[in-house]
C-alpha positions in Angstrom: 0.0 0.0 0.0 2.9 2.4 0.8 4.3 1.7 -2.7 0.9 2.6 -4.2 0.9 5.9 -2.2 4.4 6.7 -3.3 3.5 5.9 -6.9 0.4 8.2 -6.7 2.5 11.0 -5.3 5.2 10.5 -7.9 2.7 10.5 -10.7 1.1 13.7 -9.3 4.4 15.5 -9.0 5.5 14.5 -12.6 2.0 15.5 -14.0 2.0 18.9 -12.3 5.6 19.5 -13.4 4.8 18.5 -17.0 1.7 20.5 -17.2 3.4 23.6 -15.9 6.3 23.5 -18.3 6.2 25.0 -21.8 6.5 22.5 -24.6 10.0 22.0 -25.8 11.0 23.4 -29.1 8.2 25.9 -29.4 10.2 29.0 -28.6 9.4 31.6 -26.0 6.3 31.1 -23.8 3.2 33.1 -24.8 2.7 36.5 -23.2 0.2 36.7 -20.3 -3.5 37.0 -21.5 -5.0 40.4 -21.7 -7.0 41.8 -18.7 -10.8 41.8 -18.9 -12.4 45.3 -19.3 -12.3 47.3 -16.1 -9.7 45.0 -14.4 -6.8 46.5 -12.6 -3.2 45.2 -13.3 -2.4 45.9 -9.6 -5.3 43.6 -8.5 -4.0 40.9 -10.9 -0.4 41.2 -9.8 -1.4 40.9 -6.1 -3.6 37.9 -6.7 -0.7 36.1 -8.5 1.6 36.5 -5.5 1.0 32.9 -4.4 1.2 31.4 -7.9 4.2 29.2 -8.8 6.5 31.1 -11.2 6.1 28.6 -14.0 2.3 28.9 -14.0 1.8 32.5 -13.1 1.7 34.1 -16.6 -1.1 31.9 -17.8 -3.2 31.7 -14.7 -6.8 32.9 -14.4 -7.4 35.7 -11.9 -10.7 36.4 -10.3 -12.1 38.8 -7.7 -14.7 37.7 -5.2 -17.9 39.7 -4.9 -20.0 40.2 -1.7 -22.6 37.6 -2.9 -19.8 34.9 -3.1 -19.7 34.9 -6.9 -16.8 36.5 -8.7 -15.7 38.6 -11.6 -12.9 37.3 -13.9 -10.1 39.9 -14.1 -8.0 37.8 -16.5 -8.9 34.5 -18.3 -5.9 32.3 -18.3 -4.9 29.4 -20.5 -3.9 26.9 -17.8 -6.0 25.4 -15.0 -4.6 27.6 -12.2 -6.9 30.3 -10.7 -5.7 32.9 -8.2 -7.6 35.4 -6.0 -7.1 37.8 -3.2 -8.8 37.1 0.2 -6.9 39.8 2.1 -9.0 41.1 5.1 -11.9 38.7 4.4 -13.5 37.3 7.6 -11.3 34.8 9.3 -8.4 35.6 6.9 -5.2 37.4 7.7 -4.7 41.0 6.5 -2.7 39.7 3.5 -4.1 36.4 2.1 -3.7 35.1 -1.4 -4.8 31.7 -2.7 -4.3 29.8 -5.9 -5.7 26.4 -6.9 -7.2 24.4 -9.7 -10.1 26.1 -11.5 -12.1 23.0 -10.8 -12.1 24.0 -7.1 -13.9 27.3 -7.5 -17.2 25.9 -6.1 -15.4 24.8 -3.0 -13.6 28.1 -2.7 -16.9 30.0 -3.0 -18.3 27.8 -0.3 -15.3 28.6 1.9 -15.8 32.4 1.4 -19.5 32.1 2.1 -19.1 30.1 5.3 -16.2 32.2 6.6 -18.4 35.3 6.1 -20.1 34.4 9.4 -17.0 35.9 10.9 -16.8 33.4 13.8 -14.7 30.3 13.6 -17.1 28.2 15.7 -20.1 29.1 13.5 -18.0 28.6 10.3 -16.9 25.2 11.5 -20.5 24.2 12.3 -21.6 25.1 8.8 -18.6 23.2 7.3 -19.5 20.2 9.5 -23.2 20.3 8.5 -22.3 20.5 4.8 -19.9 17.6 5.2 -22.6 15.6 7.0 -25.5 16.3 4.5 -23.3 15.8 1.4 -23.5 19.4 0.2 -19.8 20.2 0.8 -18.2 20.8 -2.6 -15.4 18.4 -3.2 -12.0 19.7 -4.4 -10.4 18.0 -7.4 -8.4 15.0 -6.2 -4.7 15.7 -6.5 -5.1 19.5 -7.0 -2.8 21.8 -5.2 -3.8 24.8 -3.0 -1.1 27.5 -2.8 -1.4 30.2 -0.1 0.6 33.3 0.9 -0.7 34.7 4.2 0.5 37.1 6.9 0.1 40.5 8.4 1.4 42.0 5.2 3.0 41.1 1.9 6.5 41.3 3.3 5.8 38.9 6.2 3.5 36.5 4.3 4.3 32.8 4.6 3.8 30.3 1.8 1.8 27.2 2.5 0.9 24.4 0.1 -1.4 21.4 0.4 -2.6 18.7 -2.0 -6.3 17.8 -1.9 -7.1 14.1 -1.6 -10.9 14.2 -0.7 -12.0 11.0 1.0 -8.5 9.6 1.4 -7.6 7.5 4.4 -4.6 5.7 5.8 -6.1 2.5 4.3 -6.6 4.1 0.8 -3.3 5.9 0.5 -1.0 4.1 2.9 0.0 7.4 4.5 -0.5 8.2 8.2 -3.3 10.5 9.4 -1.0 12.4 11.8 2.4 14.0 11.7 4.1 11.8 14.3 6.3 10.0 11.8 7.7 13.2 10.4 6.8 12.6 6.8 3.9 13.4 4.5 0.5 12.8 6.2 -3.2 13.1 5.6 -5.0 15.8 7.5 -8.8 15.5 8.0 -8.6 11.9 6.6 -11.9 10.5 5.3 -13.5 13.9 4.6 -13.8 16.1 1.6 -11.2 18.3 3.3 -8.6 15.5 3.4 -5.3 16.9 2.1 -1.6 16.0 2.2 0.6 17.9 4.5 4.3 17.9 4.1 6.9 18.7 6.7 7.9 22.4 6.7 4.8 23.5 4.9 
């Protein structure tokens, strides 16, 4: 089972790396896509702060609206989407997030539940959605990139890999950090994700 888990992690790492690189022999990478009408370059640049360098230029950038929908500031050509959550309820003053575009329903749910402004209430809503099956699942194997802190200069990076429903039995990885290696946090739930030491 551990070999299977290592194989899965290896395949995910190679896939992410391959998708992020420009095809060989095709010259310079394409320029970043144009901004949507009314979008600000400053807003786009800030939202891209958490994006990996090799994916940043072609990422989609959105801006959340008060009704938990969003405006697209720039439509990218890869599957990465980035957005600014600075100062949102339960977020730090500087908070940037990037993930797979397939995770936008879950991200919208997070923004909506956190709007309660109280960790206990938010957790109760998350638990209820998990229990009744309405919690949006993230894309299995997708990466969530964060940069958070009191300001841009003191922001810390953090990265997790979504593995919804994963357990020690299904992946062969522990569900705690006592062994010092990669482990599954929130095993068995839609929130299950891989944690790595130092992240």
